[in-house]
N, CA, C and O atoms as a CHARMM CRD file, in Angstrom:
* protein
*
  368
    1    1 MET  N     11.32800  13.00700 -40.05800 PROA 1      0.00000
    2    1 MET  CA    10.70800  11.62200 -39.76600 PROA 1      0.00000
    3    1 MET  C      9.57100  11.79800 -38.40700 PROA 1      0.00000
    4    1 MET  O      8.39500  11.44000 -38.47700 PROA 1      0.00000
    5    2 LEU  N     10.03100  12.25000 -37.52600 PROA 2      0.00000
    6    2 LEU  CA     9.30700  12.36000 -36.11200 PROA 2      0.00000
    7    2 LEU  C      8.05700  13.19500 -36.22700 PROA 2      0.00000
    8    2 LEU  O      6.94400  12.90900 -35.78700 PROA 2      0.00000
    9    3 GLN  N      8.47000  14.41800 -36.97800 PROA 3      0.00000
   10    3 GLN  CA     7.52000  15.37500 -37.22800 PROA 3      0.00000
   11    3 GLN  C      6.36300  14.99100 -37.98600 PROA 3      0.00000
   12    3 GLN  O      5.21800  15.35300 -37.71700 PROA 3      0.00000
   13    4 GLU  N      6.73700  14.14400 -39.07600 PROA 4      0.00000
   14    4 GLU  CA     5.68800  13.44300 -39.85100 PROA 4      0.00000
   15    4 GLU  C      4.76800  12.54200 -39.24000 PROA 4      0.00000
   16    4 GLU  O      3.58900  12.41200 -39.57000 PROA 4      0.00000
   17    5 GLU  N      5.47600  11.80200 -38.15300 PROA 5      0.00000
   18    5 GLU  CA     4.78800  10.60800 -37.37500 PROA 5      0.00000
   19    5 GLU  C      3.68800  11.60400 -36.58400 PROA 5      0.00000
   20    5 GLU  O      2.47500  11.44600 -36.71900 PROA 5      0.00000
   21    6 LEU  N      4.23900  12.58500 -35.79400 PROA 6      0.00000
   22    6 LEU  CA     3.23900  13.60400 -34.98500 PROA 6      0.00000
   23    6 LEU  C      2.21700  14.24000 -35.99300 PROA 6      0.00000
   24    6 LEU  O      1.06700  14.27800 -35.55500 PROA 6      0.00000
   25    7 LYS  N      2.38400  14.69400 -37.12400 PROA 7      0.00000
   26    7 LYS  CA     1.61100  15.06700 -37.62000 PROA 7      0.00000
   27    7 LYS  C      0.38900  13.98900 -37.92300 PROA 7      0.00000
   28    7 LYS  O     -0.78800  14.34000 -37.84200 PROA 7      0.00000
   29    8 LYS  N      0.73200  12.82400 -38.23000 PROA 8      0.00000
   30    8 LYS  CA    -0.12700  11.64700 -39.17300 PROA 8      0.00000
   31    8 LYS  C     -0.95100  11.45600 -37.62000 PROA 8      0.00000
   32    8 LYS  O     -2.17700  11.50100 -37.72200 PROA 8      0.00000
   33    9 ARG  N     -0.47600  11.27600 -36.39300 PROA 9      0.00000
   34    9 ARG  CA    -1.31100  11.10000 -35.37400 PROA 9      0.00000
   35    9 ARG  C     -1.98300  12.19900 -34.65800 PROA 9      0.00000
   36    9 ARG  O     -2.67300  12.06600 -33.64800 PROA 9      0.00000
   37   10 MET  N     -1.71000  13.32500 -35.29200 PROA 10     0.00000
   38   10 MET  CA    -2.88000  14.63800 -35.02100 PROA 10     0.00000
   39   10 MET  C     -2.25500  15.03100 -33.66800 PROA 10     0.00000
   40   10 MET  O     -3.03900  15.55100 -32.87400 PROA 10     0.00000
   41   11 VAL  N     -1.13400  14.89200 -33.31700 PROA 11     0.00000
   42   11 VAL  CA    -0.70000  15.62400 -32.17100 PROA 11     0.00000
   43   11 VAL  C     -0.29500  16.82000 -32.10900 PROA 11     0.00000
   44   11 VAL  O      0.75900  17.15300 -32.65200 PROA 11     0.00000
   45   12 PRO  N     -1.18600  17.81000 -31.32700 PROA 12     0.00000
   46   12 PRO  CA    -0.98600  19.09300 -31.38500 PROA 12     0.00000
   47   12 PRO  C      0.35700  19.83800 -30.98000 PROA 12     0.00000
   48   12 PRO  O      1.05200  19.44200 -30.04400 PROA 12     0.00000
   49   13 ASP  N      0.72200  21.12800 -31.88200 PROA 13     0.00000
   50   13 ASP  CA     2.08600  21.67500 -31.42400 PROA 13     0.00000
   51   13 ASP  C      1.85900  22.17500 -30.20200 PROA 13     0.00000
   52   13 ASP  O      0.88300  22.87600 -29.93800 PROA 13     0.00000
   53   14 VAL  N      2.78400  21.83200 -29.35300 PROA 14     0.00000
   54   14 VAL  CA     2.50200  22.52200 -27.79500 PROA 14     0.00000
   55   14 VAL  C      3.02100  23.96400 -27.78100 PROA 14     0.00000
   56   14 VAL  O      2.81000  24.63600 -26.77200 PROA 14     0.00000
   57   15 LEU  N      3.69100  24.50000 -28.83100 PROA 15     0.00000
   58   15 LEU  CA     4.00600  26.01900 -28.81700 PROA 15     0.00000
   59   15 LEU  C      2.97900  26.68900 -29.75700 PROA 15     0.00000
   60   15 LEU  O      3.39700  27.70900 -30.30400 PROA 15     0.00000
   61   16 GLN  N      1.79300  26.33600 -30.03100 PROA 16     0.00000
   62   16 GLN  CA     0.84300  26.90800 -30.73200 PROA 16     0.00000
   63   16 GLN  C     -0.49600  26.74600 -30.07400 PROA 16     0.00000
   64   16 GLN  O     -0.89300  25.61400 -29.79800 PROA 16     0.00000
   65   17 PHE  N     -1.18300  27.75800 -29.81900 PROA 17     0.00000
   66   17 PHE  CA    -2.62700  27.94800 -28.95200 PROA 17     0.00000
   67   17 PHE  C     -3.66600  27.25600 -30.22500 PROA 17     0.00000
   68   17 PHE  O     -3.56200  27.09100 -31.44000 PROA 17     0.00000
   69   18 ASN  N     -4.60700  26.99700 -29.26400 PROA 18     0.00000
   70   18 ASN  CA    -5.69000  26.07600 -30.15200 PROA 18     0.00000
   71   18 ASN  C     -6.50800  26.80900 -31.34200 PROA 18     0.00000
   72   18 ASN  O     -7.19500  26.20400 -32.16500 PROA 18     0.00000
   73   19 ASP  N     -6.29400  28.43700 -31.29100 PROA 19     0.00000
   74   19 ASP  CA    -6.79700  29.22200 -32.09400 PROA 19     0.00000
   75   19 ASP  C     -5.83300  29.45900 -33.23200 PROA 19     0.00000
   76   19 ASP  O     -6.30600  29.97700 -34.24300 PROA 19     0.00000
   77   20 GLY  N     -4.29100  29.09600 -33.20900 PROA 20     0.00000
   78   20 GLY  CA    -3.49700  29.05200 -34.19100 PROA 20     0.00000
   79   20 GLY  C     -2.22400  29.87700 -33.66800 PROA 20     0.00000
   80   20 GLY  O     -1.07600  29.54600 -33.96300 PROA 20     0.00000
   81   21 ARG  N     -2.56500  31.09000 -32.78700 PROA 21     0.00000
   82   21 ARG  CA    -1.54800  31.71900 -32.44000 PROA 21     0.00000
   83   21 ARG  C     -0.41000  30.87000 -32.06500 PROA 21     0.00000
   84   21 ARG  O     -0.53700  29.70300 -31.69300 PROA 21     0.00000
   85   22 LYS  N      0.80600  31.54800 -32.18400 PROA 22     0.00000
   86   22 LYS  CA     1.88600  30.98800 -31.54100 PROA 22     0.00000
   87   22 LYS  C      2.50100  31.46900 -30.04200 PROA 22     0.00000
   88   22 LYS  O      2.45300  32.62800 -29.62900 PROA 22     0.00000
   89   23 VAL  N      2.87800  30.73500 -29.57800 PROA 23     0.00000
   90   23 VAL  CA     3.55700  31.08000 -28.08700 PROA 23     0.00000
   91   23 VAL  C      4.51200  31.79600 -28.39800 PROA 23     0.00000
   92   23 VAL  O      5.27300  31.46300 -29.30600 PROA 23     0.00000
   93   24 VAL  N      4.66800  32.96300 -27.67900 PROA 24     0.00000
   94   24 VAL  CA     5.90700  33.78000 -27.62000 PROA 24     0.00000
   95   24 VAL  C      6.48200  34.43600 -26.49100 PROA 24     0.00000
   96   24 VAL  O      7.64900  34.81100 -26.38400 PROA 24     0.00000
   97   25 THR  N      5.39600  34.56000 -25.50800 PROA 25     0.00000
   98   25 THR  CA     5.95800  35.01800 -23.95100 PROA 25     0.00000
   99   25 THR  C      5.95600  34.19400 -22.83100 PROA 25     0.00000
  100   25 THR  O      5.29700  33.17500 -23.03700 PROA 25     0.00000
  101   26 LYS  N      6.31200  34.23900 -22.03200 PROA 26     0.00000
  102   26 LYS  CA     6.12700  33.52500 -20.83200 PROA 26     0.00000
  103   26 LYS  C      4.73000  33.27100 -20.28200 PROA 26     0.00000
  104   26 LYS  O      4.28200  32.17800 -19.93500 PROA 26     0.00000
  105   27 ASP  N      4.01700  34.62800 -20.25200 PROA 27     0.00000
  106   27 ASP  CA     2.39500  34.65400 -20.12400 PROA 27     0.00000
  107   27 ASP  C      1.60100  33.79000 -21.26700 PROA 27     0.00000
  108   27 ASP  O      0.64200  33.08300 -20.95800 PROA 27     0.00000
  109   28 ASP  N      2.02200  33.89000 -22.45300 PROA 28     0.00000
  110   28 ASP  CA     1.59800  32.72600 -23.33500 PROA 28     0.00000
  111   28 ASP  C      1.81300  31.54300 -22.97900 PROA 28     0.00000
  112   28 ASP  O      0.85100  30.77600 -22.93600 PROA 28     0.00000
  113   29 TRP  N      3.13100  31.07700 -22.62600 PROA 29     0.00000
  114   29 TRP  CA     3.10400  29.72100 -22.12200 PROA 29     0.00000
  115   29 TRP  C      2.45700  29.30900 -21.14300 PROA 29     0.00000
  116   29 TRP  O      2.19200  28.10800 -21.10200 PROA 29     0.00000
  117   30 ALA  N      1.99700  30.22900 -20.02400 PROA 30     0.00000
  118   30 ALA  CA     1.31800  29.88100 -18.77000 PROA 30     0.00000
  119   30 ALA  C     -0.10500  29.42400 -19.50400 PROA 30     0.00000
  120   30 ALA  O     -0.71800  28.41400 -19.15700 PROA 30     0.00000
  121   31 ALA  N     -0.49500  30.22300 -20.45900 PROA 31     0.00000
  122   31 ALA  CA    -2.01800  30.21600 -20.84900 PROA 31     0.00000
  123   31 ALA  C     -1.94500  29.00900 -21.81500 PROA 31     0.00000
  124   31 ALA  O     -3.06300  28.51400 -21.95900 PROA 31     0.00000
  125   32 ARG  N     -1.10200  28.46300 -22.43200 PROA 32     0.00000
  126   32 ARG  CA    -1.09900  27.37100 -23.17900 PROA 32     0.00000
  127   32 ARG  C     -0.85000  26.24700 -22.58600 PROA 32     0.00000
  128   32 ARG  O     -1.01800  25.21200 -23.23200 PROA 32     0.00000
  129   33 ARG  N     -0.41900  26.18800 -21.29900 PROA 33     0.00000
  130   33 ARG  CA    -0.17000  25.17500 -20.37600 PROA 33     0.00000
  131   33 ARG  C     -1.62500  24.82500 -19.92800 PROA 33     0.00000
  132   33 ARG  O     -1.93000  23.63700 -19.82300 PROA 33     0.00000
  133   34 LYS  N     -2.48100  25.74300 -19.67700 PROA 34     0.00000
  134   34 LYS  CA    -3.80700  25.65200 -19.26100 PROA 34     0.00000
  135   34 LYS  C     -4.71200  24.84400 -20.31200 PROA 34     0.00000
  136   34 LYS  O     -5.44900  23.90300 -20.02000 PROA 34     0.00000
  137   35 GLU  N     -4.52800  25.36600 -21.53500 PROA 35     0.00000
  138   35 GLU  CA    -5.22100  24.40300 -22.59600 PROA 35     0.00000
  139   35 GLU  C     -4.76400  23.07000 -22.92200 PROA 35     0.00000
  140   35 GLU  O     -5.58700  22.25400 -23.33800 PROA 35     0.00000
  141   36 ILE  N     -3.19900  22.66300 -22.74200 PROA 36     0.00000
  142   36 ILE  CA    -2.91600  21.41100 -22.60300 PROA 36     0.00000
  143   36 ILE  C     -3.39500  20.65100 -21.59000 PROA 36     0.00000
  144   36 ILE  O     -3.63300  19.45600 -21.76300 PROA 36     0.00000
  145   37 ILE  N     -3.55700  21.17400 -20.59900 PROA 37     0.00000
  146   37 ILE  CA    -4.12400  20.25600 -19.54300 PROA 37     0.00000
  147   37 ILE  C     -5.43100  20.23000 -19.51500 PROA 37     0.00000
  148   37 ILE  O     -5.98700  19.39300 -18.80300 PROA 37     0.00000
  149   38 HSD  N     -6.00500  20.92800 -20.10300 PROA 38     0.00000
  150   38 HSD  CA    -7.82900  20.94700 -20.17600 PROA 38     0.00000
  151   38 HSD  C     -7.71300  19.66500 -21.48900 PROA 38     0.00000
  152   38 HSD  O     -8.34600  18.61500 -21.37300 PROA 38     0.00000
  153   39 LEU  N     -6.98800  19.89500 -22.47400 PROA 39     0.00000
  154   39 LEU  CA    -7.19400  18.62300 -23.38800 PROA 39     0.00000
  155   39 LEU  C     -6.60400  17.45200 -23.07300 PROA 39     0.00000
  156   39 LEU  O     -6.88000  16.47600 -23.77100 PROA 39     0.00000
  157   40 LEU  N     -5.76500  17.32200 -22.07100 PROA 40     0.00000
  158   40 LEU  CA    -5.57100  15.93400 -21.65000 PROA 40     0.00000
  159   40 LEU  C     -6.54700  15.48700 -20.70000 PROA 40     0.00000
  160   40 LEU  O     -6.70500  14.27300 -20.57400 PROA 40     0.00000
  161   41 CYS  N     -7.26400  16.33100 -19.97500 PROA 41     0.00000
  162   41 CYS  CA    -8.24300  16.13100 -19.13200 PROA 41     0.00000
  163   41 CYS  C     -9.40300  15.58300 -19.98500 PROA 41     0.00000
  164   41 CYS  O     -9.95900  14.59300 -19.51000 PROA 41     0.00000
  165   42 SER  N     -9.82300  16.00400 -21.04700 PROA 42     0.00000
  166   42 SER  CA   -11.07300  16.01200 -21.69200 PROA 42     0.00000
  167   42 SER  C    -10.92100  14.70500 -22.58100 PROA 42     0.00000
  168   42 SER  O    -11.81700  13.88000 -22.76400 PROA 42     0.00000
  169   43 GLN  N     -9.68100  14.65900 -23.08400 PROA 43     0.00000
  170   43 GLN  CA    -9.37500  13.54600 -23.94000 PROA 43     0.00000
  171   43 GLN  C     -8.93800  12.19600 -23.57000 PROA 43     0.00000
  172   43 GLN  O     -9.28800  11.15300 -24.12400 PROA 43     0.00000
  173   44 GLU  N     -8.05900  12.33500 -22.47900 PROA 44     0.00000
  174   44 GLU  CA    -7.29000  11.39000 -21.99700 PROA 44     0.00000
  175   44 GLU  C     -7.54900  10.83700 -20.86500 PROA 44     0.00000
  176   44 GLU  O     -7.99300   9.68900 -20.89300 PROA 44     0.00000
  177   45 TYR  N     -7.34700  11.48400 -19.61600 PROA 45     0.00000
  178   45 TYR  CA    -7.31200  10.99400 -18.28600 PROA 45     0.00000
  179   45 TYR  C     -8.61800  11.48000 -17.30900 PROA 45     0.00000
  180   45 TYR  O     -8.83100  11.06500 -16.17000 PROA 45     0.00000
  181   46 GLY  N     -9.24000  12.23400 -17.87900 PROA 46     0.00000
  182   46 GLY  CA   -10.54100  12.93100 -17.17900 PROA 46     0.00000
  183   46 GLY  C    -10.24600  13.76800 -16.03200 PROA 46     0.00000
  184   46 GLY  O     -9.16800  13.64800 -15.45000 PROA 46     0.00000
  185   47 PHE  N    -11.00800  14.49900 -15.71000 PROA 47     0.00000
  186   47 PHE  CA   -10.85500  15.79400 -14.94800 PROA 47     0.00000
  187   47 PHE  C    -11.01500  15.12200 -13.29500 PROA 47     0.00000
  188   47 PHE  O    -11.79600  14.24500 -12.92700 PROA 47     0.00000
  189   48 PRO  N    -10.02200  15.84800 -12.51000 PROA 48     0.00000
  190   48 PRO  CA    -9.97800  15.17200 -11.07900 PROA 48     0.00000
  191   48 PRO  C    -11.27400  15.85200 -10.25000 PROA 48     0.00000
  192   48 PRO  O    -11.79900  16.93400 -10.51100 PROA 48     0.00000
  193   49 PRO  N    -11.56700  15.11000  -9.40000 PROA 49     0.00000
  194   49 PRO  CA   -12.96000  15.38600  -8.52200 PROA 49     0.00000
  195   49 PRO  C    -12.62200  16.63100  -7.78000 PROA 49     0.00000
  196   49 PRO  O    -11.44600  16.96600  -7.63400 PROA 49     0.00000
  197   50 ALA  N    -13.71000  17.39400  -7.26100 PROA 50     0.00000
  198   50 ALA  CA   -13.63800  18.46600  -6.23500 PROA 50     0.00000
  199   50 ALA  C    -12.93600  18.10800  -4.97300 PROA 50     0.00000
  200   50 ALA  O    -12.75900  16.94800  -4.60200 PROA 50     0.00000
  201   51 ILE  N    -12.55700  19.13900  -4.35600 PROA 51     0.00000
  202   51 ILE  CA   -12.03600  18.67800  -3.00200 PROA 51     0.00000
  203   51 ILE  C    -13.11800  18.40800  -2.18800 PROA 51     0.00000
  204   51 ILE  O    -14.10400  19.13500  -2.06700 PROA 51     0.00000
  205   52 PRO  N    -12.90700  17.25700  -1.58100 PROA 52     0.00000
  206   52 PRO  CA   -13.77400  16.78700  -1.16100 PROA 52     0.00000
  207   52 PRO  C    -14.22500  17.64200   0.30800 PROA 52     0.00000
  208   52 PRO  O    -13.28800  18.05800   0.99100 PROA 52     0.00000
  209   53 GLU  N    -15.53300  17.88100   0.75300 PROA 53     0.00000
  210   53 GLU  CA   -15.97500  18.39500   1.82300 PROA 53     0.00000
  211   53 GLU  C    -15.69000  17.76900   3.01400 PROA 53     0.00000
  212   53 GLU  O    -15.25500  18.43600   3.95300 PROA 53     0.00000
  213   54 LYS  N    -15.92700  16.23700   3.14100 PROA 54     0.00000
  214   54 LYS  CA   -15.35800  15.35700   4.30800 PROA 54     0.00000
  215   54 LYS  C    -14.52000  14.17200   3.67200 PROA 54     0.00000
  216   54 LYS  O    -14.59900  13.92400   2.46900 PROA 54     0.00000
  217   55 TRP  N    -13.86900  13.59300   4.37100 PROA 55     0.00000
  218   55 TRP  CA   -13.17900  12.41800   3.88900 PROA 55     0.00000
  219   55 TRP  C    -12.60100  11.47800   4.95400 PROA 55     0.00000
  220   55 TRP  O    -12.26100  11.98900   6.02100 PROA 55     0.00000
  221   56 SER  N    -12.47100  10.30900   4.79600 PROA 56     0.00000
  222   56 SER  CA   -12.13400   9.31000   5.88400 PROA 56     0.00000
  223   56 SER  C    -11.50000   8.05500   5.18200 PROA 56     0.00000
  224   56 SER  O    -11.85500   7.65300   4.07400 PROA 56     0.00000
  225   57 ALA  N    -10.56200   7.50900   5.92300 PROA 57     0.00000
  226   57 ALA  CA   -10.15100   6.20400   5.32200 PROA 57     0.00000
  227   57 ALA  C     -9.88900   4.91500   6.50500 PROA 57     0.00000
  228   57 ALA  O     -9.47800   4.96900   7.66400 PROA 57     0.00000
  229   58 GLU  N    -10.21500   4.05300   5.86200 PROA 58     0.00000
  230   58 GLU  CA   -10.29100   2.82600   6.92700 PROA 58     0.00000
  231   58 GLU  C     -9.48500   1.63900   6.37000 PROA 58     0.00000
  232   58 GLU  O     -9.43700   1.42300   5.16000 PROA 58     0.00000
  233   59 ILE  N     -8.90000   0.93200   7.21100 PROA 59     0.00000
  234   59 ILE  CA    -8.02800  -0.11300   6.58800 PROA 59     0.00000
  235   59 ILE  C     -9.03700  -1.50700   6.71700 PROA 59     0.00000
  236   59 ILE  O     -9.52000  -1.93400   7.76600 PROA 59     0.00000
  237   60 GLU  N     -9.18600  -2.00700   5.52400 PROA 60     0.00000
  238   60 GLU  CA    -9.96300  -3.19400   5.50000 PROA 60     0.00000
  239   60 GLU  C     -9.81000  -4.34300   5.87700 PROA 60     0.00000
  240   60 GLU  O    -10.60400  -4.94200   6.60300 PROA 60     0.00000
  241   61 SER  N     -8.54000  -4.88900   5.33100 PROA 61     0.00000
  242   61 SER  CA    -7.69500  -5.95500   5.64000 PROA 61     0.00000
  243   61 SER  C     -6.24800  -5.71500   5.40500 PROA 61     0.00000
  244   61 SER  O     -5.84100  -4.67600   4.88600 PROA 61     0.00000
  245   62 GLU  N     -5.45600  -6.70800   5.80000 PROA 62     0.00000
  246   62 GLU  CA    -4.13500  -6.66200   5.91700 PROA 62     0.00000
  247   62 GLU  C     -3.62700  -8.14400   5.76500 PROA 62     0.00000
  248   62 GLU  O     -3.99100  -9.07700   6.48100 PROA 62     0.00000
  249   63 ASP  N     -2.72700  -8.22100   4.72100 PROA 63     0.00000
  250   63 ASP  CA    -2.07500  -9.61500   4.74000 PROA 63     0.00000
  251   63 ASP  C     -0.35500  -9.60500   4.86600 PROA 63     0.00000
  252   63 ASP  O      0.52200  -9.34000   4.04500 PROA 63     0.00000
  253   64 LYS  N     -0.33100  -9.91100   5.91100 PROA 64     0.00000
  254   64 LYS  CA     1.11100  -9.77800   6.42200 PROA 64     0.00000
  255   64 LYS  C      2.16100 -10.82100   5.49300 PROA 64     0.00000
  256   64 LYS  O      3.36800 -10.63500   5.34000 PROA 64     0.00000
  257   65 ASN  N      1.41900 -11.86300   4.97500 PROA 65     0.00000
  258   65 ASN  CA     2.27400 -12.99800   4.27500 PROA 65     0.00000
  259   65 ASN  C      2.49100 -12.60500   2.85000 PROA 65     0.00000
  260   65 ASN  O      3.08100 -13.36300   2.08000 PROA 65     0.00000
  261   66 TYR  N      2.00600 -11.37600   2.45700 PROA 66     0.00000
  262   66 TYR  CA     2.02800 -11.14800   0.86500 PROA 66     0.00000
  263   66 TYR  C      3.53600 -11.28400   0.64400 PROA 66     0.00000
  264   66 TYR  O      4.39500 -11.05900   1.49700 PROA 66     0.00000
  265   67 CYS  N      3.72000 -11.64200  -0.48200 PROA 67     0.00000
  266   67 CYS  CA     5.09200 -11.99800  -1.35400 PROA 67     0.00000
  267   67 CYS  C      6.18700 -12.90300  -0.08100 PROA 67     0.00000
  268   67 CYS  O      7.32600 -12.61300   0.28700 PROA 67     0.00000
  269   68 GLY  N      5.53700 -13.73200   0.22500 PROA 68     0.00000
  270   68 GLY  CA     6.33100 -14.50900   1.17700 PROA 68     0.00000
  271   68 GLY  C      6.68000 -14.14000   2.35000 PROA 68     0.00000
  272   68 GLY  O      7.62400 -14.67800   2.92800 PROA 68     0.00000
  273   69 GLY  N      5.91500 -13.09200   2.92000 PROA 69     0.00000
  274   69 GLY  CA     6.25200 -12.47300   4.32700 PROA 69     0.00000
  275   69 GLY  C      7.00400 -11.47100   4.34600 PROA 69     0.00000
  276   69 GLY  O      7.49700 -11.03000   5.38400 PROA 69     0.00000
  277   70 THR  N      7.22900 -10.87100   2.93500 PROA 70     0.00000
  278   70 THR  CA     8.39600  -9.66900   2.68800 PROA 70     0.00000
  279   70 THR  C      7.52500  -8.43300   2.86800 PROA 70     0.00000
  280   70 THR  O      8.02500  -7.41700   3.35000 PROA 70     0.00000
  281   71 ILE  N      6.34600  -8.46900   2.53100 PROA 71     0.00000
  282   71 ILE  CA     5.65400  -7.23800   2.27000 PROA 71     0.00000
  283   71 ILE  C      4.03200  -7.33700   3.10700 PROA 71     0.00000
  284   71 ILE  O      3.28700  -8.31500   3.05200 PROA 71     0.00000
  285   72 THR  N      3.80300  -6.24500   3.74700 PROA 72     0.00000
  286   72 THR  CA     2.19100  -6.35600   4.14300 PROA 72     0.00000
  287   72 THR  C      1.33400  -5.72100   3.07700 PROA 72     0.00000
  288   72 THR  O      1.64600  -4.67400   2.51000 PROA 72     0.00000
  289   73 LEU  N      0.27300  -6.38600   2.84300 PROA 73     0.00000
  290   73 LEU  CA    -0.50200  -5.85500   1.65700 PROA 73     0.00000
  291   73 LEU  C     -2.05700  -5.11100   2.34100 PROA 73     0.00000
  292   73 LEU  O     -3.03800  -5.79800   2.62300 PROA 73     0.00000
  293   74 SER  N     -2.00700  -3.95500   2.47100 PROA 74     0.00000
  294   74 SER  CA    -3.38800  -3.49400   2.95900 PROA 74     0.00000
  295   74 SER  C     -4.51300  -3.11100   2.03200 PROA 74     0.00000
  296   74 SER  O     -4.26300  -2.77800   0.87300 PROA 74     0.00000
  297   75 LYS  N     -5.31600  -3.13500   2.33900 PROA 75     0.00000
  298   75 LYS  CA    -6.49700  -2.64100   1.57800 PROA 75     0.00000
  299   75 LYS  C     -7.24300  -1.63300   2.46600 PROA 75     0.00000
  300   75 LYS  O     -7.76100  -1.94600   3.53800 PROA 75     0.00000
  301   76 ILE  N     -7.25800  -0.38800   1.93000 PROA 76     0.00000
  302   76 ILE  CA    -7.77100   0.89700   2.65400 PROA 76     0.00000
  303   76 ILE  C     -9.00400   1.38800   1.74700 PROA 76     0.00000
  304   76 ILE  O     -8.96000   1.58800   0.53300 PROA 76     0.00000
  305   77 MET  N    -10.01600   1.52500   2.52000 PROA 77     0.00000
  306   77 MET  CA   -11.23100   2.18600   1.71800 PROA 77     0.00000
  307   77 MET  C    -11.29100   3.49600   2.19000 PROA 77     0.00000
  308   77 MET  O    -11.32500   3.86100   3.36600 PROA 77     0.00000
  309   78 LEU  N    -11.30300   4.25700   1.05500 PROA 78     0.00000
  310   78 LEU  CA   -11.32700   5.52300   1.00000 PROA 78     0.00000
  311   78 LEU  C    -12.66700   6.22200   0.78300 PROA 78     0.00000
  312   78 LEU  O    -13.30800   5.95000  -0.23200 PROA 78     0.00000
  313   79 ASN  N    -13.07900   6.99900   1.56300 PROA 79     0.00000
  314   79 ASN  CA   -14.57900   7.48200   1.59300 PROA 79     0.00000
  315   79 ASN  C    -14.41700   8.90000   1.22300 PROA 79     0.00000
  316   79 ASN  O    -13.51100   9.53900   1.75900 PROA 79     0.00000
  317   80 LEU  N    -15.22700   9.48200   0.33000 PROA 80     0.00000
  318   80 LEU  CA   -15.39200  11.06300   0.27200 PROA 80     0.00000
  319   80 LEU  C    -16.83200  11.53500   0.20600 PROA 80     0.00000
  320   80 LEU  O    -17.77500  10.87900  -0.23500 PROA 80     0.00000
  321   81 GLU  N    -16.87100  12.76500   0.70700 PROA 81     0.00000
  322   81 GLU  CA   -18.16600  13.44300   0.56500 PROA 81     0.00000
  323   81 GLU  C    -18.14900  14.39200  -0.15500 PROA 81     0.00000
  324   81 GLU  O    -17.38700  15.25600   0.28000 PROA 81     0.00000
  325   82 LEU  N    -18.73400  14.71000  -1.26000 PROA 82     0.00000
  326   82 LEU  CA   -18.71000  15.68800  -2.23400 PROA 82     0.00000
  327   82 LEU  C    -20.07400  16.35700  -2.25800 PROA 82     0.00000
  328   82 LEU  O    -21.04200  15.87500  -1.66900 PROA 82     0.00000
  329   83 ARG  N    -20.11700  17.47700  -2.95500 PROA 83     0.00000
  330   83 ARG  CA   -21.45500  17.90400  -3.02400 PROA 83     0.00000
  331   83 ARG  C    -22.23900  17.06500  -3.87100 PROA 83     0.00000
  332   83 ARG  O    -23.41700  16.91200  -3.54500 PROA 83     0.00000
  333   84 GLU  N    -21.73000  16.37500  -5.10500 PROA 84     0.00000
  334   84 GLU  CA   -22.70900  15.71100  -6.02700 PROA 84     0.00000
  335   84 GLU  C    -22.89800  14.39300  -5.49400 PROA 84     0.00000
  336   84 GLU  O    -23.40100  13.50600  -6.18400 PROA 84     0.00000
  337   85 GLY  N    -22.46800  14.17400  -4.12200 PROA 85     0.00000
  338   85 GLY  CA   -22.57600  12.68900  -3.51200 PROA 85     0.00000
  339   85 GLY  C    -21.59400  12.02900  -2.52700 PROA 85     0.00000
  340   85 GLY  O    -20.69200  12.65800  -1.97100 PROA 85     0.00000
  341   86 ASN  N    -21.80200  10.88100  -2.37200 PROA 86     0.00000
  342   86 ASN  CA   -20.61800  10.38000  -1.42800 PROA 86     0.00000
  343   86 ASN  C    -19.92200   9.14700  -2.46700 PROA 86     0.00000
  344   86 ASN  O    -20.62400   8.66400  -3.35500 PROA 86     0.00000
  345   87 TYR  N    -18.81800   8.79700  -2.31600 PROA 87     0.00000
  346   87 TYR  CA   -17.96900   8.02300  -3.00400 PROA 87     0.00000
  347   87 TYR  C    -17.16300   7.14200  -2.15600 PROA 87     0.00000
  348   87 TYR  O    -16.80600   7.67500  -1.10600 PROA 87     0.00000
  349   88 GLN  N    -16.75200   5.84000  -2.34900 PROA 88     0.00000
  350   88 GLN  CA   -15.93500   5.12700  -1.83900 PROA 88     0.00000
  351   88 GLN  C    -15.17100   4.26000  -2.83800 PROA 88     0.00000
  352   88 GLN  O    -15.74300   3.79300  -3.82300 PROA 88     0.00000
  353   89 PHE  N    -13.84800   4.03900  -2.58100 PROA 89     0.00000
  354   89 PHE  CA   -13.04700   3.18000  -3.34900 PROA 89     0.00000
  355   89 PHE  C    -11.70800   2.79900  -2.74800 PROA 89     0.00000
  356   89 PHE  O    -11.02100   3.55700  -2.06300 PROA 89     0.00000
  357   90 PRO  N    -11.40800   1.56200  -3.06700 PROA 90     0.00000
  358   90 PRO  CA   -10.36700   0.87000  -2.33900 PROA 90     0.00000
  359   90 PRO  C     -9.09400   1.31200  -2.89400 PROA 90     0.00000
  360   90 PRO  O     -9.09500   1.52200  -4.10700 PROA 90     0.00000
  361   91 MET  N     -7.87000   1.51900  -2.17200 PROA 91     0.00000
  362   91 MET  CA    -6.79800   1.76100  -2.25600 PROA 91     0.00000
  363   91 MET  C     -5.79200   0.47100  -1.82100 PROA 91     0.00000
  364   91 MET  O     -5.99700  -0.07600  -0.73700 PROA 91     0.00000
  365   92 TYR  N     -4.79500   0.04200  -2.62100 PROA 92     0.00000
  366   92 TYR  CA    -4.01500  -1.13800  -1.91400 PROA 92     0.00000
  367   92 TYR  C     -2.57100  -0.67900  -1.66200 PROA 92     0.00000
  368   92 TYR  O     -1.76800  -1.43600  -1.11700 PROA 92     0.00000
């Protein structure tokens, strides 16, 4: 039943390379893992950015009364300098 559902959803066999070969050795598995990671990045999660040449973080705000004063909620702005350009995004 599970195999039928996986086939219906077109979930690839983790022990079979994209070209149809079977994974049989430890080295095969290392290569297959790279294929799986590439598949997940290209189809689901996106590729991670390059390592920034320079980065910084700044606390933009703090709410010490968050959740009735039991938690401090901080908004931190992360600044990244990459070859492609500069990026900035908040983290909480």
